C-alpha positions in Angstrom: -33.1 16.0 33.9 -34.3 12.4 33.0 -32.4 9.7 34.7 -29.8 7.6 32.7 -27.9 4.6 34.1 -24.3 5.8 34.3 -23.0 2.6 35.9 -20.3 0.6 34.0 -21.9 -2.7 33.1 -20.1 -6.0 32.4 -18.5 -6.0 29.0 -19.9 -7.8 26.1 -18.1 -10.8 24.3 -14.7 -9.8 22.9 -14.0 -7.1 25.5 -12.3 -7.9 28.8 -13.3 -6.4 32.2 -10.1 -4.4 32.2 -10.5 -3.1 28.7 -14.2 -2.3 28.8 -14.2 1.2 30.5 -11.4 2.4 28.2 -13.1 1.0 25.1 -16.4 2.4 26.1 -15.0 5.9 26.9 -13.2 5.9 23.5 -16.4 5.0 21.7 -18.3 7.7 23.6 -15.6 10.2 22.9 -15.9 9.5 19.1 -19.7 9.7 19.3 -19.5 13.0 21.1 -17.1 14.5 18.5 -19.6 13.4 15.7 -22.8 14.9 17.2 -21.6 17.7 19.5 -22.2 20.4 16.9 -25.8 19.2 16.3 -27.0 18.9 19.8 -29.4 21.7 20.8 -29.4 20.9 24.5 -27.6 23.2 27.0 -25.0 20.7 28.0 -21.2 20.9 28.3 -19.0 18.6 26.2 -17.8 16.5 29.3 -21.4 16.1 30.4 -22.4 15.0 26.9 -19.5 12.5 26.7 -20.5 11.1 30.1 -24.1 10.7 29.0 -23.2 9.0 25.7 -20.9 6.6 27.7 -24.0 5.6 29.7 -26.1 5.2 26.5 -23.3 3.1 25.0 -23.5 0.6 28.0 -27.3 0.5 27.5 -26.8 -0.1 23.7 -24.5 -3.1 24.4 -27.1 -4.5 26.8 -29.8 -4.1 24.0 -27.6 -5.8 21.4 -26.5 -8.7 23.7 -29.7 -9.4 25.6 -31.0 -12.9 25.6 -33.8 -13.0 24.7 -33.8 -9.9 22.7 -35.3 -6.8 24.4 -36.3 -4.3 21.7 -38.0 -2.1 24.3 -34.5 -1.5 25.8 -33.3 0.2 22.6 -36.7 1.9 22.4 -36.0 3.5 25.8 -32.6 4.7 24.6 -34.2 6.5 21.6 -36.7 8.1 24.0 -33.9 9.1 26.4 -32.2 11.0 23.6 -35.3 13.1 23.1 -35.7 13.6 26.8 -32.2 15.0 26.9 -33.1 17.5 24.2 -31.3 15.6 21.4 -34.2 16.5 19.0 -32.3 17.5 15.9 -32.8 15.0 13.0 -29.1 15.4 12.2 -28.2 14.2 15.7 -30.2 11.0 15.2 -28.9 10.6 11.6 -25.3 10.8 12.7 -25.8 8.6 15.8 -27.5 5.8 13.9 -24.8 5.9 11.2 -22.0 5.8 13.7 -23.5 3.0 15.8 -24.4 0.9 12.8 -20.9 1.3 11.3 -18.7 0.9 14.4 -20.4 -0.6 17.5 -19.7 -4.3 16.6 -16.2 -3.8 15.4 -15.2 -1.4 18.3 -16.3 -3.9 21.0 -15.1 -7.0 19.0 -18.7 -8.4 18.9 -19.6 -11.2 16.5 -20.3 -10.2 12.9 -23.3 -12.5 13.2 -24.9 -10.0 15.5 -25.5 -7.6 12.6 -29.1 -8.6 12.5 -29.5 -7.8 16.2 -27.8 -4.5 15.7 -30.2 -3.6 12.8 -33.2 -4.4 15.0 -31.7 -2.4 17.9 -31.2 0.6 15.5 -34.8 0.2 14.3 -36.1 0.2 17.8 -33.9 3.2 18.8 -35.2 5.2 15.8 -38.8 4.2 16.7 -38.2 5.2 20.3 -36.8 8.5 19.1 -39.9 9.1 16.9 -42.2 8.1 19.7 -40.4 10.4 22.1 -40.5 13.3 19.6 -44.2 12.6 19.0 -45.0 12.6 22.7 -43.0 15.7 23.1 -45.1 17.3 20.4 -48.2 16.0 22.0 -47.1 17.5 25.3 -46.7 20.8 23.5 -50.1 20.3 22.0 -51.5 19.8 25.5 -49.9 23.1 26.4 -51.5 24.6 23.3 -54.9 23.1 24.3 -54.5 24.5 27.8 -53.8 27.9 26.4 -56.9 27.6 24.3 -59.1 26.6 27.2 -57.7 29.4 29.4 -58.2 31.9 26.6 -61.8 30.8 26.2 -62.7 30.7 29.9 -61.2 34.1 30.6 -62.6 35.7 27.4 -64.9 38.0 29.3 -62.3 39.1 31.9 -59.2 39.5 29.7 -60.3 38.6 26.2 -57.7 40.8 24.5 -54.7 39.4 26.4 -55.9 35.8 26.3 -56.6 36.0 22.6 -53.1 37.4 22.0 -51.4 34.6 23.9 -53.6 31.9 22.3 -53.0 33.3 18.9 -49.3 33.3 19.4 -49.3 29.6 20.1 -52.1 28.9 17.6 -50.4 30.7 14.7 -46.8 29.7 15.4 -47.3 26.0 16.0 -45.8 23.6 13.4 -48.7 21.3 14.2 -52.0 21.7 12.6 -54.6 23.1 15.1 -58.4 23.2 14.6 -61.2 24.4 16.8 -64.3 22.3 15.9 -67.8 23.1 16.9 -70.3 20.6 18.3 -71.9 20.7 14.9 -68.7 19.3 13.3 -67.9 22.7 11.6 -64.5 24.2 11.7 -64.6 27.3 13.9 -61.0 28.2 13.5 -57.7 26.6 12.2 -54.1 27.7 11.8 -51.9 27.9 8.7 -50.2 24.7 9.5 -53.4 22.8 9.0 -54.0 24.6 5.7 -50.6 23.6 4.5 -51.1 20.0 5.7 -54.5 19.5 4.0 -53.8 21.8 1.0 -57.4 23.2 1.1 -57.8 26.9 0.7 -58.9 28.6 4.0 -62.3 29.6 2.6 -63.0 26.1 1.5 -62.0 24.6 4.9 -64.5 26.8 6.6 -67.3 25.3 4.5 -66.3 21.7 5.3 -67.0 19.5 8.2 -64.3 17.9 10.2 -65.6 14.4 9.5 -65.4 15.1 5.7 -61.7 15.6 6.0 -61.2 12.1 7.5 -60.7 9.1 5.3 -64.0 7.1 5.2 -62.4 4.1 6.9 -61.7 6.2 10.0 -65.0 8.2 10.4 -66.8 5.6 12.5 -63.9 5.3 15.0 -63.8 9.1 15.3 -67.5 9.2 16.1 -67.0 6.7 18.9 -64.1 8.7 20.2 -66.2 11.9 20.3 -69.0 10.1 22.1 -66.6 8.9 24.8 -65.2 12.4 25.2 -68.7 13.9 25.5 -69.6 11.2 28.1 -66.5 12.1 30.1 -65.0 8.6 29.8 -61.7 10.0 28.6 -60.2 13.5 28.8 -58.6 13.4 25.3 -58.1 11.0 22.4 -54.9 10.2 20.5 -54.4 8.0 17.6 -53.1 7.6 14.0 -55.6 8.4 11.3 -55.8 9.1 7.6 -57.0 12.4 6.2 -57.8 13.4 2.7 -56.1 16.3 1.0 -57.8 18.6 -1.5 -56.3 16.6 -4.4 -57.5 13.3 -3.0 -54.1 12.3 -1.7 -54.1 10.4 1.6 -51.9 11.7 4.4 -51.3 9.8 7.6 -51.5 11.9 10.7 -51.3 11.7 14.5 -54.5 13.2 15.8 -55.1 14.4 19.3 -58.6 15.5 20.1 -59.8 17.2 23.3 -63.2 18.4 24.4 -63.4 21.9 26.0 -66.3 22.5 28.3 -68.0 25.8 29.1 -68.4 27.3 32.6 -71.5 25.2 33.1 -69.6 22.0 32.4 -71.4 21.4 29.2 -69.4 20.6 26.0 -68.5 23.8 24.2 -66.1 22.8 21.3 -63.3 20.5 20.4 -59.6 21.2 19.9 -57.7 19.0 17.4 -53.9 18.8 17.1 -52.9 17.2 13.8 -49.3 16.1 13.0 -48.0 14.8 9.6 -46.7 11.3 10.2 -45.6 10.9 6.6 -42.7 13.3 7.2 -41.7 11.5 10.4 -41.8 8.1 8.7 -39.9 9.4 5.7 -37.2 10.7 8.0 -37.0 7.4 9.8 -36.7 5.5 6.5 -34.0 7.9 5.3 -32.0 7.6 8.5 -32.1 3.8 8.4 -31.1 3.8 4.7 -28.1 6.1 5.4 -27.0 3.7 8.2 -26.9 0.9 5.6 -25.2 2.6 2.7 -21.7 3.9 1.9 -21.9 7.6 1.3 -18.8 7.7 -0.9 -19.8 5.0 -3.5 -23.6 4.9 -3.0 -23.3 1.1 -2.6 -24.6 -0.8 0.4 -22.2 -0.9 3.3 -20.8 -3.8 5.3 -23.7 -3.8 7.7 -26.2 -4.1 4.9 -24.1 -6.8 3.2 -24.1 -8.9 6.4 -27.8 -8.5 6.6 -28.1 -9.9 3.0 -25.9 -12.9 4.0 -28.1 -13.6 7.1 -31.2 -13.5 4.9 -29.6 -15.7 2.3 -28.7 -18.2 5.0 -32.2 -18.1 6.5 -35.1 -20.4 6.0 -36.5 -18.2 3.2 -33.1 -17.8 1.5 -32.1 -19.1 -2.0 -31.0 -22.7 -2.6 -27.5 -21.7 -3.6 -25.4 -18.5 -3.7 -22.0 -17.3 -4.8 -20.0 -14.7 -2.8 -17.3 -12.7 -4.6 -15.1 -10.5 -2.5 -12.9 -8.0 -4.5 -9.9 -6.4 -2.9 -7.9 -3.8 -4.8 -4.3 -4.8 -5.0 -1.8 -2.2 -3.6 -4.4 0.5 -3.2 -2.2 2.2 -0.6 0.3 2.9 -3.5 -2.4 4.9 -5.3 -3.1 6.9 -2.1 0.5 7.5 -1.4 1.3 8.5 -4.9 -1.6 10.7 -5.8 -3.4 11.5 -2.5 -6.6 10.3 -1.0 -8.7 12.5 -3.2 -7.6 10.5 -6.3 -7.9 7.3 -4.3 -11.5 8.1 -3.5 -12.3 8.7 -7.2 -10.7 5.3 -8.0 -13.1 3.7 -5.4 -16.1 5.3 -7.1 -14.9 4.0 -10.5 -14.4 0.5 -9.1 -17.9 0.7 -7.7 -19.3 1.8 -11.1 -17.4 -1.1 -12.9 -18.9 -3.6 -10.5 -22.4 -2.1 -11.1 -21.8 -2.4 -14.9 -21.0 -6.1 -14.6 -23.3 -7.3 -11.7 -26.3 -5.0 -11.8 -29.4 -7.2 -12.1 -27.3 -10.3 -11.3 -26.0 -9.7 -7.8 -26.1 -7.4 -4.8 -23.1 -5.2 -4.5 -21.6 -3.6 -1.3 -18.5 -1.9 -0.1 -17.4 -4.0 2.8 -14.0 -2.5 3.6 -11.8 0.5 2.8 -10.8 -1.0 -0.5 -12.9 -4.2 -0.5 -16.2 -4.9 -2.2 -18.6 -7.8 -1.9 -21.0 -9.3 -4.4 -23.7 -11.8 -3.5 -25.3 -13.7 -6.4 -28.4 -15.8 -5.4 -29.3 -19.0 -7.2 -26.8 -18.5 -10.1 -27.1 -20.7 -13.2 -23.8 -22.3 -12.1 -20.5 -21.2 -10.6 -18.8 -20.9 -14.0 -21.3 -18.2 -15.0 -20.3 -16.1 -12.0 -16.6 -16.7 -12.7 -17.1 -15.3 -16.2 -18.6 -12.1 -14.7 -15.7 -11.9 -12.2 -13.2 -12.1 -15.1 -15.1 -9.4 -17.0 -14.9 -7.2 -13.9 -11.2 -7.8 -13.6 -10.7 -6.8 -17.2 -12.7 -3.6 -16.7 -10.7 -2.7 -13.5 -7.4 -3.2 -15.4 -8.3 -0.5 -17.9 -6.6 2.9 -17.1 -8.8 5.5 -15.4 -7.7 9.0 -16.4 -7.7 11.5 -13.5 -5.9 14.8 -13.9 -3.9 13.5 -16.9 -2.8 10.4 -14.9 -3.8 7.1 -16.4 -4.3 4.9 -13.3 -5.0 1.2 -13.6 -5.7 -1.0 -10.6 -5.9 -4.8 -10.3 -8.0 -6.8 -7.8 -7.8 -10.1 -6.1 -11.1 -12.0 -5.8 -12.2 -14.7 -3.4 -15.1 -16.8 -4.6 -17.3 -19.0 -2.4 -20.0 -21.1 -4.1 -22.4 -23.5 -2.4 -25.6 -24.1 -0.5 -27.2 -20.9 1.0 -30.4 -21.8 2.8 -29.6 -23.1 6.3 -25.9 -22.1 6.0 -24.0 -20.1 8.6 -23.7 -16.5 7.4 -20.5 -15.9 9.4 -19.0 -19.0 8.0 -19.7 -17.9 4.5 -18.0 -14.6 5.2 -15.0 -16.4 6.8 -14.6 -18.6 3.7 -14.8 -15.6 1.4 -12.2 -13.8 3.4 -9.7 -16.7 3.5 -10.2 -17.4 -0.2 -9.5 -13.8 -1.0 -6.3 -14.2 1.0 -5.4 -17.2 -1.2 -5.8 -15.1 -4.3 -3.4 -12.5 -2.9 -0.9 -15.0 -1.6 -0.9 -16.8 -5.0 0.1 -13.6 -6.9 -2.8 -11.1 -6.8 -4.7 -9.9 -9.9 -6.6 -13.1 -10.1 -9.6 -15.0 -8.6 -9.5 -18.0 -6.3 -12.3 -20.5 -5.6 -12.9 -21.8 -2.1 -11.4 -25.2 -1.6 -12.7 -27.0 1.6 -9.7 -29.4 1.7 -7.2 -26.4 1.5 -9.2 -24.6 4.2 -9.1 -27.6 6.5 -5.3 -27.9 6.0 -4.9 -24.2 6.6 -7.1 -24.3 9.7 -5.2 -27.3 10.9 -2.0 -25.3 10.5 -3.6 -22.3 12.2 -4.5 -24.5 15.2 -1.0 -25.8 15.3 0.4 -22.2 15.1 -1.9 -21.0 17.8 -0.8 -23.7 20.2 2.9 -22.9 19.8 3.0 -20.4 22.8 1.2 -22.9 25.0 3.5 -25.7 23.9 6.6 -23.7 24.8 5.1 -22.8 28.3 4.3 -26.5 28.9 7.8 -27.7 28.1 6.8 -29.6 24.9 9.7 -28.2 22.9 13.2 -29.7 23.1 16.5 -29.3 21.3 18.1 -32.5 19.7 21.5 -32.7 18.1 22.5 -34.4 14.9 26.2 -35.6 14.8 28.5 -34.0 12.3 31.6 -36.1 11.6 35.0 -35.7 9.9 34.9 -37.7 6.7 38.6 -38.6 7.1 38.1 -40.7 10.3 34.4 -40.4 11.0 35.0 -38.8 14.4 32.4 -36.5 16.0 33.5 -32.9 15.6 30.3 -30.9 15.8 26.5 -31.2 16.4 23.7 -29.4 14.7 20.9 -28.3 17.0 17.4 -29.3 15.8 14.4 -27.7 17.5 11.7 -30.3 17.9 8.2 -30.3 19.3 6.8 -33.2 21.2 3.2 -32.5 20.5 0.8 -34.3 22.8 -1.5 -35.2 19.9 0.6 -35.2 16.8 3.8 -36.8 18.2 7.3 -35.6 17.5 7.4 -32.7 15.0 10.5 -31.7 13.0 11.3 -28.0 12.5 10.0 -27.8 9.0 6.5 -28.9 10.3 6.0 -25.9 12.6 8.8 -23.2 12.2 7.3 -21.7 9.1 4.1 -21.0 11.1 6.0 -18.9 13.7 6.3 -15.9 11.3 2.5 -15.5 11.3 2.1 -15.8 15.1 5.1 -13.6 16.1 6.7 -16.5 17.9 9.7 -16.8 15.6 12.1 -14.7 17.8 10.9 -16.2 21.0 11.5 -19.7 19.8 14.8 -18.8 18.2 16.1 -17.3 21.4 14.8 -20.2 23.5 16.5 -22.7 21.2 19.8 -20.8 21.2 19.7 -20.5 25.0 19.0 -24.2 25.6 21.6 -25.3 23.0 24.3 -23.1 24.5 23.6 -24.4 28.0 24.0 -28.0 26.7 27.2 -27.1 24.8 28.6 -25.2 27.8 28.2 -28.4 29.9 29.9 -30.5 27.3 32.8 -28.0 27.2 33.1 -27.9 30.9 33.4 -31.7 31.0 35.3 -32.5 27.8 37.2 -29.3 27.1 38.6 -28.9 23.6 37.3 -32.4 22.7 33.7 -31.0 23.0 31.9 -30.7 19.7 31.2 -27.4 18.0 27.6 -26.3 18.3 25.9 -25.5 14.9 22.8 -23.4 15.0 20.6 -22.0 12.2 20.6 -18.2 12.3 17.4 -16.9 10.7 17.0 -13.6 8.9 14.6 -12.3 11.6 17.3 -12.9 14.2 19.8 -11.0 12.1 17.6 -8.0 12.1 17.7 -7.7 15.9 19.9 -4.7 16.8 21.1 -6.5 20.0 22.2 -9.7 18.2 25.9 -9.3 19.0 25.4 -8.2 22.6 22.9 -10.9 23.3 25.0 -13.6 21.8 28.2 -12.6 23.7 26.3 -12.3 27.0 24.8 -15.8 26.4 28.2 -17.3 25.8 29.6 -15.7 28.9 26.6 -17.0 31.0 26.9 -20.6 29.7 30.8 -20.8 29.7 30.9 -21.7 26.0 33.9 -20.3 24.1 32.9 -18.3 21.0 34.8 -20.6 18.7 32.5 -23.5 19.8 29.5 -21.7 18.4 28.8 -21.9 14.6 25.9 -20.1 13.0 24.6 -21.5 9.8 23.2 -18.9 7.3 20.7 -20.1 4.8 21.7 -19.4 1.2 18.8 -16.8 0.9 19.8 -14.9 4.1 22.7 -12.8 2.7 20.4 -11.3 0.1 17.6 -10.6 2.7 19.6 -8.5 5.1 21.0 -5.0 4.9 24.6 -3.8 4.8 24.4 -2.8 8.4 23.3 -6.3 9.4 26.1 -7.8 7.4 28.5 -5.6 9.4 26.9 -7.0 12.6 27.7 -10.5 11.4 31.3 -9.3 10.9 31.5 -8.1 14.5 30.1 -11.4 15.6 32.9 -13.2 13.7 35.4 -10.9 15.3 34.3 -12.2 18.7 35.1 -15.7 17.5 31.7 -17.0 16.4 32.0 -19.0 13.2 29.7 -18.4 10.2 28.9 -21.0 7.6 26.7 -20.6 4.4 24.1 -23.4 4.6 21.9 -25.2 2.0 24.1 -23.8 -0.8 22.8 -24.6 -4.3 24.7 -21.9 -6.2 21.6 -20.0 -7.4 20.9 -17.0 -5.1 24.1 -15.6 -3.6 26.3 -13.1 -5.4 30.1 -13.5 -5.1 30.3 -9.9 -3.8 27.9 -10.7 -0.9 30.0 -13.7 -0.1 33.1 -11.6 0.1 31.3 -9.2 2.5 30.5 -11.9 5.0 33.4 -13.5 6.9 32.5 -17.1 6.3 34.3 -20.1 7.9 32.8 -22.7 5.6 30.2 -23.8 3.2 27.6 -26.5 3.6 26.0 -28.1 0.6 22.3 -28.6 0.3 21.1 -32.2 0.5 20.2 -32.2 -3.2 23.8 -31.5 -4.1 25.1 -34.5 -2.0 22.5 -36.7 -3.5 23.6 -35.7 -7.0 27.0 -37.4 -6.4 25.4 -40.8 -5.8 25.5 -43.6 -8.4 22.0 -43.2 -9.8 21.8 -39.5 -10.6 21.6 -38.0 -14.0 24.8 -36.8 -15.6 23.5 -33.2 -15.6 22.9 -33.3 -11.9 26.4 -34.6 -11.1 28.0 -32.0 -13.4 26.1 -29.2 -11.6 27.3 -30.6 -8.3 30.9 -30.8 -9.5 30.8 -27.2 -10.8 29.5 -26.0 -7.4 32.3 -27.9 -5.6 34.9 -26.3 -7.9 33.4 -22.9 -7.3 33.4 -23.3 -3.6 37.1 -24.4 -3.6 37.9 -21.0 -5.2 36.8 -19.4 -1.9 39.3 -21.5 0.1 36.7 -22.6 2.6 36.1 -26.0 4.1 33.2 -27.9 2.7 30.6 -30.0 4.5 27.6 -31.9 3.2 24.1 -32.4 4.6 21.8 -35.4 4.5 24.3 -38.0 3.5 22.5 -41.4 3.4 24.9 -44.0 2.0 28.6 -44.9 2.0 29.0 -44.4 -1.7 28.1 -40.7 -1.5 30.3 -40.3 1.6 33.4 -41.7 -0.1 32.8 -39.6 -3.2 32.5 -36.5 -1.1 35.7 -37.3 0.6 37.5 -37.8 -2.7 36.3 -34.3 -3.8 37.7 -32.6 -0.8 34.5 -32.3 1.4 35.8 -32.5 5.0 32.6 -32.9 7.1 29.2 -34.5 6.7 26.0 -35.3 8.5 22.9 -37.3 7.8 21.3 -40.6 8.5 24.5 -42.5 7.6 26.2 -40.9 10.6 23.3 -40.7 13.0 19.8 -39.2 13.5 19.2 -36.3 15.9 19.4 -37.3 19.6 19.1 -35.6 22.9 21.9 -33.9 24.9 22.5 -36.9 27.1 23.0 -39.2 24.1 25.7 -36.8 22.8 27.4 -36.8 26.2 27.4 -40.6 26.0 29.1 -40.5 22.6 31.7 -38.2 23.9 32.4 -40.3 26.9 32.9 -43.5 24.8 35.4 -42.0 22.5 
């Protein structure tokens, strides 16, 4: 059995040392499942999986080698043949699987697609060379049989002839016995089929006449070297001429058989059709670069196009258009994957209708398609085509009496191509497609560098939140809440703030919206609640009932936690803060965003003594029924409502504010106001029955020590 390196090599970029063995074994397991029914070798499935794991390691070395080592992939192809993986279907499935999944499975850079294509080409070439050498080895056996048959003709002519004829007649390779006078002494049916000459005609021809004229001189030299004993046999690629004049490329192996006296007796030629091998190789490579379902190029081919467009020989400009079907999962869930697949085929056909002859089209994801237009007249001309495609896609497709219409979102990137970064072009197209979906779907969006920079800046900020929390960059400040009657401190609202080392002090609205995309929202929420309750617990321990009530924002995501009540009660016990000194502010949109079960949880929380206040109320999104379901202890106006009561607002604004105050009074709940900035507004609020207020007029957010100082000075 040929040797294969079974050692676990270091993982490539994107895969950690701990993850690599598991990721490699999973890749090998999937590869095994794909080709196990095609392998002709006598090998158990566990042994096959172990062998493919070793080949996977070698593939990763071949893809990541610096500088590139094509011979490494070439050896992998030969190793497959050496282990009896000789079925064309085995190679076809292997190349398709590796080309489609290797980079994604091991989280390797998309820019390595070109490397992978070259590795697959070398692997296929190695497989072909291995198969050819295997054939030639078999040819050598055939030659040996011929020599033995001839030398023993007098002793056992009948038996030897029988054995030789068995090999001679059954071989798929063309075999010819050629006399020293260049005449064909004998040949098998495979040679007749290869050259398409009738057998009688072949017997009248010379071997040289079957060669293409360009190769006759080199063959004469080879024969002379064989006769002189300089070489034992000759192998090389040649061209031969068929009966109809068609040229066929062959691999020809020629050996000289000598008689008992050592003198040349005749030649044995083994001739294999290289056209078929090359056609198979071309077909396999094509299949690895095309999507079988739609007939379009696949993602690997698309990435290759991008790399070429960005290369030194690429076009001056290019436009990328990435189409993603909106809500395609709904189609699959409603009608099944069979219908979904037919929809994908129709989408591909529509894109061909619009872009054939204009751009290169590929299926680059389960429900995503890419179009590359090189050197367009202008960006607007491509946008017109995109709009035409969207109109076509919106037309119903009738499948089994169902008229199914789909829409698509499109991300467009237009700009310089030659010398650009292919992976950057792909990234820009992906994020622009995301903008189109985020802005409402069923539309196109054009790449905007300024928006990208802003988004990337926000992504950098979002990605640094976990590190900032670990490094102690976050803190909780407190804004005073006063009684409008005497301006005494009655409560504080906790404000989570980030003292960023480069951007300075950031308010919550500058980073909290980012936590939803990073999964940090609950971690920050719990951290802020824990820190604030600790501070409030210390105030209560020192000042007792004179301590301020702690007001905290309770976000919808926190309400969805099944342990909200238990965690809150436990935290209050640990910090020594009575439940009545904790007040949760619920944003106006929250009651409509939570379930009835979560509303019940809020009720249980209120039964423990925690107060609930509806925050940022504008009167536009909460139903009165929902308000009755939640045991509220107060209502807090949005800053815009308080501002509407100032002296410079429009009459309509003040009328709306007055209506909201009257509506709130019907609920018999105390009212408070946010963002109060001047004395006029404060006095007007007090006249209207608002009991509490906060804002710049009464103090900006300060740290816990400053609040303690305020309490001490009262």
